[in-house]
C-alpha positions in Angstrom: 0.0 0.0 0.0 1.4 3.4 -0.9 0.1 4.9 2.4 0.9 3.4 5.8 -2.0 1.8 7.5 -2.2 2.0 11.3 -3.4 -0.1 14.1 -4.0 1.3 17.5 -4.8 -0.7 20.6 -7.8 1.4 21.6 -11.1 -0.1 20.5 -11.9 -1.7 17.2 -12.4 -0.5 13.6 -9.9 1.1 11.2 -9.7 4.3 13.2 -10.0 3.5 16.9 -8.4 6.7 18.2 -9.9 9.1 15.6 -13.4 7.7 16.3 -13.1 9.1 19.9 -12.4 12.6 18.7 -15.5 14.4 17.5 -14.5 17.9 18.5 -11.3 19.6 19.6 -12.4 19.3 23.3 -12.1 15.5 22.9 -8.7 16.0 21.3 -7.4 18.0 24.2 -8.2 15.2 26.6 -5.7 12.9 24.9 -2.2 12.6 26.4 0.6 14.0 24.2 2.1 10.6 23.5 -1.1 9.6 21.6 -1.0 12.4 19.1 1.4 10.7 16.6 -1.0 7.7 16.4 -3.9 10.1 15.9 -2.0 11.8 13.1 -1.5 8.5 11.4 -5.2 7.6 11.7 -6.3 11.1 10.5 -4.0 10.9 7.5 -5.4 7.5 6.5 -9.0 8.6 7.1 -8.4 11.6 4.8 -7.0 9.5 2.0 -9.8 7.0 2.3 -12.5 9.7 2.4 -11.2 11.8 -0.5 -10.6 8.7 -2.6 -14.4 8.3 -2.6 -15.5 11.9 -3.1 -12.7 13.6 -4.9 -11.5 17.0 -3.8 -8.3 18.6 -2.6 -5.9 16.1 -1.0 -2.2 16.9 -1.1 -2.5 20.2 0.8 -4.5 18.6 3.6 -2.0 15.7 3.9 0.7 18.2 4.5 -0.9 19.9 7.5 -2.2 16.9 9.5 0.2 17.4 12.4 -0.2 21.1 12.3 -4.0 20.8 12.5 -3.9 18.5 15.4 -1.4 20.7 17.2 -3.4 23.9 16.7 -6.6 22.4 18.0 -4.7 20.7 20.9 -2.9 23.9 22.1 -5.6 26.5 21.4 -9.1 26.8 22.7 -10.9 26.7 19.4 -13.4 28.1 18.4 -13.1 30.7 21.1 -9.5 31.2 19.8 -9.8 32.1 16.1 -8.2 29.9 13.5 -8.1 31.2 9.9 -7.0 28.9 7.1 -5.7 30.7 4.0 -7.3 29.5 0.7 -8.8 26.5 2.5 -7.5 23.7 0.3 -5.8 22.3 3.4 -8.8 22.4 5.7 -10.1 18.9 5.4 -8.3 17.6 8.5 -9.7 20.7 10.3 -13.2 19.7 9.2 -12.7 16.1 10.4 -11.6 17.2 13.9 -14.4 19.8 14.3 -17.6 17.7 14.3 -17.8 16.9 10.6 -16.1 13.6 10.3 -19.3 11.6 9.6 -20.3 14.1 6.9 -17.1 13.9 4.9 -18.8 11.5 2.5 -20.9 14.5 1.4 -17.9 16.7 0.6 -18.4 19.1 -2.4 -21.9 17.5 -3.1 -25.2 19.3 -3.2 -26.4 19.9 0.4 -23.1 18.5 1.7 -19.9 19.9 3.2 -18.2 22.7 1.3 -14.7 22.1 0.0 -13.6 25.3 1.9 -14.1 26.7 5.4 -17.5 28.3 5.5 -18.8 30.4 8.3 -22.4 29.2 7.9 -21.2 25.5 8.1 -19.4 25.6 11.5 -18.5 27.9 14.3 -14.9 26.5 13.9 -14.8 28.0 10.4 -14.1 31.6 11.5 -13.6 33.1 8.0 -15.0 32.0 4.6 -12.1 31.4 2.2 -11.4 30.0 -1.3 -9.1 32.7 -2.7 -5.6 33.0 -1.5 -3.8 35.5 0.8 -6.7 36.7 2.9 -5.9 35.1 6.2 -3.4 37.6 7.6 -5.7 40.6 7.0 -8.7 38.8 8.4 -6.7 37.7 11.4 -5.6 41.2 12.1 -9.2 42.4 11.9 -10.3 39.8 14.4 -7.5 40.5 16.8 -8.1 44.2 16.6 -11.8 43.6 17.3 -11.0 41.5 20.3 -8.8 44.2 21.7 -11.5 46.9 21.2 -14.1 44.7 22.8 -11.9 43.8 25.7 -12.0 40.1 24.9 -9.0 37.8 25.5 -8.4 35.3 22.7 -5.7 34.1 20.4 -6.0 34.6 16.7 -4.0 32.4 14.3 -3.6 32.7 10.5 -2.2 29.8 8.6 -0.8 30.7 5.2 1.4 28.8 2.7 4.5 30.1 1.0 2.7 30.3 -2.3 -0.1 32.5 -0.9 2.5 34.6 1.0 3.8 35.8 -2.4 0.6 37.7 -3.1 0.7 41.5 -2.6 -2.2 41.6 -0.1 -0.4 39.2 2.2 2.5 41.6 2.3 0.2 44.5 2.8 -1.3 42.8 5.8 2.1 41.8 7.2 3.3 45.4 6.8 0.3 46.8 8.6 0.2 44.2 11.4 3.9 44.4 12.1 3.7 48.2 12.5 1.2 47.7 15.3 1.2 45.8 18.6 -1.6 43.6 17.3 -1.7 40.3 19.3 -1.8 37.7 16.6 0.1 34.7 15.2 0.9 33.9 11.6 2.0 30.4 10.8 3.9 30.2 7.5 3.4 26.7 6.1 6.5 26.3 3.9 6.1 23.3 1.6 8.0 25.0 -1.3 4.8 24.8 -3.3 1.6 26.6 -3.9 -0.5 24.5 -6.4 2.3 24.4 -8.9 6.0 24.6 -8.0 6.7 27.9 -6.4 7.9 31.1 -8.1 9.4 34.2 -6.5 12.1 34.6 -4.0 9.8 34.5 -1.0 9.2 30.8 -1.6 12.9 29.9 -1.5 14.9 28.7 1.4 17.9 30.5 2.7 20.3 28.1 1.1 18.7 28.7 -2.3 18.9 32.4 -1.9 22.5 32.4 -0.8 23.5 30.2 -3.7 21.5 32.2 -6.2 23.1 33.8 -9.2 22.1 37.3 -8.1 23.7 36.9 -4.7 26.9 35.2 -6.0 27.4 37.8 -8.8 27.0 40.7 -6.4 29.3 39.2 -3.9 32.0 38.2 -6.4 31.6 41.5 -8.3 32.1 43.4 -5.1 35.3 41.4 -4.2 36.7 42.0 -7.7 36.0 45.7 -7.6 37.7 46.1 -4.2 40.7 43.8 -4.6 42.9 46.7 -5.5 42.0 48.7 -2.4 43.7 46.9 0.5 42.4 49.4 3.0 38.8 48.7 2.1 39.1 44.9 1.4 38.8 44.2 5.1 35.3 45.5 5.0 34.1 43.1 2.4 33.7 40.2 5.0 31.5 42.3 7.2 29.5 43.5 4.2 29.0 40.0 3.0 27.7 38.9 6.4 25.3 41.9 6.5 24.0 40.9 3.1 23.3 37.4 4.3 21.3 38.9 7.2 19.2 40.9 4.8 17.9 37.8 3.0 17.4 35.5 5.9 13.8 34.8 6.6 14.2 35.8 10.2 15.5 39.2 9.2 12.8 39.8 6.7 10.0 39.1 9.1 11.7 40.8 12.1 12.1 43.9 10.0 8.4 43.8 9.2 7.8 43.9 13.0 7.1 40.2 13.7 8.7 38.0 16.3 10.0 35.2 14.0 10.4 31.6 15.3 11.7 28.8 13.1 11.9 27.1 10.8 10.8 23.9 12.5 9.7 20.5 11.1 6.0 20.7 10.5 5.6 16.9 10.8 7.2 16.7 14.2 4.0 17.0 16.3 5.9 17.0 19.6 7.9 20.0 18.5 4.9 21.7 17.1 2.9 21.4 20.3 5.9 22.6 22.4 6.6 25.6 20.2 2.9 26.6 19.9 2.6 26.5 23.7 5.6 28.7 24.1 4.4 31.1 21.5 0.9 31.2 23.1 2.5 33.0 26.0 4.0 35.7 23.8 2.3 38.9 22.8 2.3 41.1 19.7 2.6 40.0 16.1 4.6 36.8 15.8 5.3 34.3 13.0 6.1 30.6 13.2 7.8 29.2 10.2 7.2 25.5 9.7 8.5 23.3 6.9 6.1 20.6 5.6 5.8 18.3 2.6 2.7 18.5 0.4 1.1 15.0 0.2 3.0 13.8 3.3 2.3 10.2 4.2 0.7 9.1 0.9 3.3 8.0 -1.6 1.4 8.9 -4.9 0.7 12.4 -3.5 4.3 12.9 -2.3 5.6 11.9 -5.7 3.1 14.0 -7.7 1.7 16.8 -5.4 0.5 18.8 -8.3 -1.6 15.9 -9.7 -2.9 15.2 -6.2 -3.8 18.9 -5.5 -7.3 18.4 -6.7 -8.4 14.9 -7.5 -11.3 12.9 -8.8 -12.2 9.7 -6.9 -9.2 7.3 -7.0 -8.0 3.9 -5.9 -6.3 4.2 -2.5 -3.9 1.3 -3.2 -2.6 2.6 -6.5 -3.5 6.3 -6.6 -5.1 5.7 -10.0 -7.9 8.2 -10.5 -11.3 7.5 -12.1 -11.4 8.1 -15.8 -12.6 11.5 -17.0 -14.3 12.5 -20.2 -12.3 11.9 -23.3 -13.5 15.2 -24.8 -11.2 18.2 -25.0 -11.8 20.7 -22.3 -11.9 24.4 -23.1 -8.6 24.8 -21.1 -6.9 22.3 -23.3 -8.3 24.0 -26.4 -6.8 27.2 -25.2 -3.4 25.5 -24.6 -3.4 24.0 -28.1 -4.2 27.3 -29.7 -1.6 29.1 -27.6 1.2 26.8 -28.8 0.0 27.0 -32.4 -0.3 30.8 -32.3 3.1 31.2 -30.6 4.7 29.1 -33.4 3.3 31.6 -35.9 4.0 34.8 -34.1 7.2 35.3 -32.1 5.7 38.3 -30.3 3.3 36.1 -28.3 4.1 35.9 -24.6 2.2 33.6 -22.3 1.4 34.7 -18.7 -0.3 32.9 -15.8 -0.9 34.0 -12.3 0.1 30.6 -10.8 -0.8 27.2 -12.1 0.4 26.4 -15.6 -1.4 23.1 -15.2 -4.8 24.6 -14.4 -4.5 27.4 -16.9 -3.5 25.2 -19.9 0.1 26.5 -20.3 2.0 23.4 -19.5 2.9 22.6 -23.1 3.5 26.2 -23.9 6.0 26.5 -21.0 7.8 23.4 -22.3 7.9 24.6 -25.9 8.5 28.3 -25.3 10.3 28.6 -21.9 11.7 32.1 -22.7 8.2 33.4 -23.6 6.4 31.8 -20.6 5.9 33.7 -17.3 4.3 32.2 -14.2 4.1 35.2 -11.8 2.8 33.2 -8.8 -0.3 34.2 -7.0 -0.1 37.8 -8.2 -3.0 38.7 -10.5 -2.5 42.4 -10.3 1.1 42.1 -11.3 0.2 39.6 -14.1 -1.9 42.2 -15.9 0.5 45.1 -15.4 3.4 42.9 -16.6 1.3 42.3 -19.7 0.7 46.0 -20.1 4.4 46.7 -20.0 5.1 44.0 -22.6 2.4 45.4 -24.8 3.9 48.9 -24.5 7.1 47.5 -26.1 5.3 45.9 -29.1 4.9 42.4 -27.8 1.5 40.6 -27.7 0.9 39.1 -24.2 -1.8 36.5 -23.5 -2.9 36.3 -19.9 -4.5 33.0 -18.9 -6.6 33.7 -15.8 -9.7 32.4 -14.0 -12.7 34.6 -14.1 -12.8 34.9 -10.3 -9.1 35.7 -10.1 -9.4 38.4 -12.7 -11.6 40.2 -10.1 -8.5 40.8 -8.1 -6.9 42.6 -11.0 -9.8 44.8 -11.9 -8.0 48.1 -11.3 -5.1 46.9 -13.5 -7.6 45.8 -16.2 -9.1 49.3 -16.1 -6.1 51.6 -15.5 -3.1 49.7 -17.0 -4.7 48.0 -20.0 -8.0 49.4 -21.1 -7.3 53.1 -20.4 -4.1 52.9 -22.5 -5.8 50.7 -25.1 -3.0 48.2 -25.0 -2.8 45.0 -27.1 -3.4 42.4 -24.3 -5.4 39.2 -24.8 -7.2 37.8 -21.7 -8.1 34.1 -21.8 -10.7 34.0 -19.0 -11.2 30.4 -17.9 -13.8 29.0 -15.4 -16.4 31.6 -16.6 -19.8 30.7 -15.2 -20.6 28.1 -12.6 -17.9 25.7 -11.5 -19.7 22.9 -9.7 -18.1 21.4 -6.6 -15.8 24.4 -6.0 -18.9 26.5 -5.3 -19.5 30.2 -4.9 -15.9 31.2 -4.1 -14.7 30.1 -7.6 -17.8 30.7 -9.7 -17.1 33.1 -12.6 -20.5 34.7 -12.3 -19.7 38.4 -12.8 -17.0 38.9 -15.5 -19.4 40.0 -18.3 -20.9 42.5 -15.9 -17.7 44.0 -14.6 -15.9 44.0 -17.9 -18.7 45.2 -20.2 -18.6 48.7 -18.9 -14.9 49.2 -19.7 -14.1 51.3 -22.9 -11.8 49.8 -25.5 -12.4 46.2 -24.4 -13.6 43.6 -26.8 -15.5 40.7 -25.1 -16.1 37.4 -26.8 -18.1 34.4 -25.5 -17.7 31.2 -27.6 -20.6 28.8 -27.9 -18.5 25.7 -28.6 -15.0 24.4 -28.7 -14.2 25.3 -32.4 -15.5 28.8 -31.8 -13.4 29.1 -28.8 -10.2 28.5 -30.8 -11.3 30.9 -33.5 -12.3 33.7 -31.1 -9.0 33.3 -29.3 -7.3 34.0 -32.6 -9.7 36.9 -33.2 -8.8 38.5 -29.8 -5.1 37.9 -30.4 -5.1 39.6 -33.8 -7.2 42.6 -32.5 -4.7 45.4 -31.8 -6.2 46.4 -28.4 -7.5 44.8 -25.2 -9.7 41.7 -25.8 -11.2 39.1 -23.6 -12.4 35.6 -24.4 -14.4 33.9 -21.7 -15.0 30.2 -21.6 -16.4 27.7 -19.1 -14.8 25.0 -17.0 -14.7 21.5 -18.5 -15.7 20.2 -21.9 -18.2 21.7 -24.4 -20.7 20.1 -26.7 -18.0 18.0 -28.5 -17.9 20.1 -31.7 -15.2 19.2 -34.1 -12.2 21.6 -34.0 -10.9 22.9 -37.2 -7.1 23.3 -37.6 -5.5 26.5 -38.5 -5.7 30.0 -37.0 -8.7 31.6 -38.6 -10.3 34.6 -36.9 -14.0 35.6 -36.9 -15.3 39.1 -37.7 -15.5 41.2 -34.5 -18.9 42.1 -33.4 -20.8 39.7 -35.6 -23.0 36.9 -34.5 -24.9 34.3 -36.5 -28.4 32.8 -36.7 -28.1 29.1 -36.0 -31.8 28.3 -36.2 -34.7 30.1 -37.9 -38.1 30.0 -36.2 -40.9 32.4 -35.5 -42.1 34.9 -32.9 -39.5 34.0 -30.3 -35.8 34.8 -30.7 -33.2 33.4 -28.3 -30.0 35.4 -28.2 -27.4 33.0 -26.7 -24.1 34.4 -25.4 -21.5 31.7 -24.9 -21.8 28.4 -23.2 -25.5 28.1 -23.2 -25.8 27.9 -27.0 -26.4 24.1 -27.1 -29.3 24.1 -24.7 -30.7 27.2 -26.4 -30.8 25.2 -29.7 -32.6 22.3 -27.9 -35.1 24.7 -26.5 -35.5 26.4 -29.8 -36.4 23.1 -31.4 -39.1 22.6 -28.8 -40.5 26.1 -29.2 -39.9 26.6 -32.9 -37.8 29.7 -31.9 -35.1 31.5 -33.7 -31.7 31.0 -32.1 -28.8 33.4 -32.5 -25.3 32.7 -31.5 -24.2 36.2 -30.5 -20.5 35.5 -30.0 -19.7 39.0 -28.8 -20.9 40.8 -25.7 -18.9 43.9 -26.7 -19.3 45.2 -29.4 -22.8 43.8 -29.8 -24.0 42.8 -33.2 -26.5 45.6 -33.2 -27.6 44.9 -36.8 -28.5 41.3 -35.9 -30.4 42.3 -32.7 -32.4 45.0 -34.4 -33.3 42.6 -37.2 -34.4 40.0 -34.7 -36.4 42.6 -32.8 -38.2 43.6 -36.0 -39.3 39.9 -36.8 -40.0 38.5 -33.3 -42.4 39.4 -30.6 -40.3 38.0 -27.7 -36.6 38.4 -27.3 -34.8 36.1 -24.9 -31.3 36.7 -23.8 -29.3 33.8 -22.4 -26.0 33.8 -20.6 -24.0 31.9 -17.8 -23.4 35.2 -16.0 -25.3 37.3 -13.5 -28.3 38.8 -15.2 -27.5 42.1 -13.5 -25.3 44.1 -15.8 -24.6 41.2 -18.1 -25.1 40.6 -21.8 -28.9 40.8 -21.5 -28.6 44.2 -20.0 -26.5 45.3 -23.0 -29.3 44.1 -25.3 -31.9 45.9 -23.2 -29.9 49.1 -23.3 -29.7 48.9 -27.1 -33.4 48.4 -27.5 -34.3 51.2 -25.1 -31.9 53.5 -27.0 -33.8 52.7 -30.2 -37.2 53.1 -28.6 -38.1 49.4 -29.2 -40.7 47.8 -26.9 -40.4 44.1 -27.7 -41.2 41.8 -24.8 -37.9 40.7 -23.3 -36.9 37.8 -21.0 -33.4 37.8 -19.5 -32.1 34.4 -18.5 -28.9 34.0 -16.5 -27.6 33.5 -13.0 -29.8 34.8 -10.2 -29.0 37.6 -7.8 -27.6 35.3 -5.1 -24.5 33.1 -4.5 -25.1 29.5 -5.6 -23.8 26.7 -3.3 -21.6 23.9 -4.5 -23.1 21.1 -6.4 -22.7 19.1 -9.6 -22.4 21.6 -12.5 -25.3 20.2 -14.4 -27.5 20.3 -11.3 -26.5 23.9 -10.7 -27.5 24.9 -14.2 -30.8 23.1 -13.9 -31.5 24.8 -10.6 -31.0 28.1 -12.3 -33.2 27.1 -15.2 -30.3 27.3 -17.6 -30.5 23.7 -19.0 -32.6 23.0 -22.1 -35.7 22.2 -20.1 -35.4 25.1 -17.8 -35.0 27.5 -20.7 -38.0 26.1 -22.5 -40.1 26.3 -19.3 -39.1 29.9 -18.6 -40.0 31.0 -22.1 -43.4 29.2 -22.0 -44.1 31.0 -18.7 -43.2 34.3 -20.3 -45.5 33.5 -23.2 -48.4 32.9 -20.8 -47.8 36.2 -19.2 -47.9 37.9 -22.6 -51.1 36.3 -23.6 -52.0 34.6 -26.9 -50.7 35.9 -30.2 -50.8 34.5 -33.7 -48.2 32.0 -34.5 -47.0 31.5 -30.9 -47.3 28.1 -29.3 -47.7 28.6 -25.6 
């Protein structure tokens, strides 16, 4: 077996000790010498559970000992524990009253894949996006002081998340105050992909780096002819070492730095946390862990085992997925083909070449590939700088992550009308990842920006062609596409663009016109068949195909807009604005995501719940027809 099974003398069953721990209060009653056995059982339970449900695994395996130690030393939930991102929070859920519900993880009505305040009092802050923990912890610690409450506040953040700007902003602020809080830096040398940026490197790596070596040796060479100064070189070199040591970095920011220590040595963790519990002010514990610890397949391939489908525990083999090409893969194929034809193309991802479809591009064009880490703002401004110099950057970014770079999209790219292509992945609902990762708002927040072209492909082949269209456009352009696979349309080779701002009629009917923007084209066509409705594949949200819309308005009584985006401010709103501007009074129905956050569930079930599957679209249109009353030619 790749993971070690355990046997403990207490009770029967596979997890005799873990079964006695329902809440942290139970954990605190255990003698310290039993904690390693508990860690072994918890790790095995985690592997077994996630193998059945799928979810995030490697990160949780890396913090088993830390999770136990935190709940053992601190009085949670009275003491506040904030997990950054939350990929690593499954052991926390298991120890806080949710062990028996782990079988429902990421399923409709079941446990969220992330800490969620409404789910448990132990989940003190709702997370899903990185680098929020330190700021939230400072807010909670400040509130406790103002309210005269005595409690500990602990933020747990990984080295990848620490590279984000807002984490440094929070560190800088907290360190300048006497805020009583603790930050635990979980250093596993990995975010989701292998880390980038100096902050993720260990001291040895920094001191052996080309930059440090060249500066050191260059200084020695420059001073070798000055015997009176040469004696200062040794002291200067030691000072430079001090500047790059982690302890110096955090101490200069105002934190009392402790570490690094072995994050899998539970005895050392408990002892250190108890000591730090008596300290006051901002303090930081640096622990070193291994992502995937204790399960061999995850240790060997932590990126693969970051997020998993159900898998076989014994072998680590995951369940087969759809053989169809995903939109992310289609983007990756196009990127390599386009880069081969245009040397000006530069690929950028804010962390995760694997998740963004840039793995092959990074291998084929390493000099033109940039993984900037968890730094969405920087990613867009980097692209803007490249564009200023005549290059053609393509930024692969998730819809929800683009939210973090909204100012840079406005100020650095659109305002300057720069030639930057945005490949916006995970647009629309995302299933099991839930509300934190749902790309529900990008059409709404991007549509209002001058100079920006926005395209929404209806199928896989159209995605490839619209990516080429956006790339060839000499200004800012955005192509948004959903997670997963499309309707399995054959993909044409080549790099053939489509005309900007032009849609097409895919089905001709009567009285009802469905204007489909993006991913809901296939169910729109199915509903169109049932209703004998005209179906238009709009392709572009900005600029709109005004000629097509006005023609449809002249020939149809009811116009239905359809999008996998919030109705508020989305593509349907753009159509309504056009019709109002022209004084047209056609009956209109706007279908899209409702004005609420949607919980995690199977993606298809989410769409059905919103009425965005074929049946739901048909039913919504029939209901609208009933409200309108009878009219010639309309089948209610």
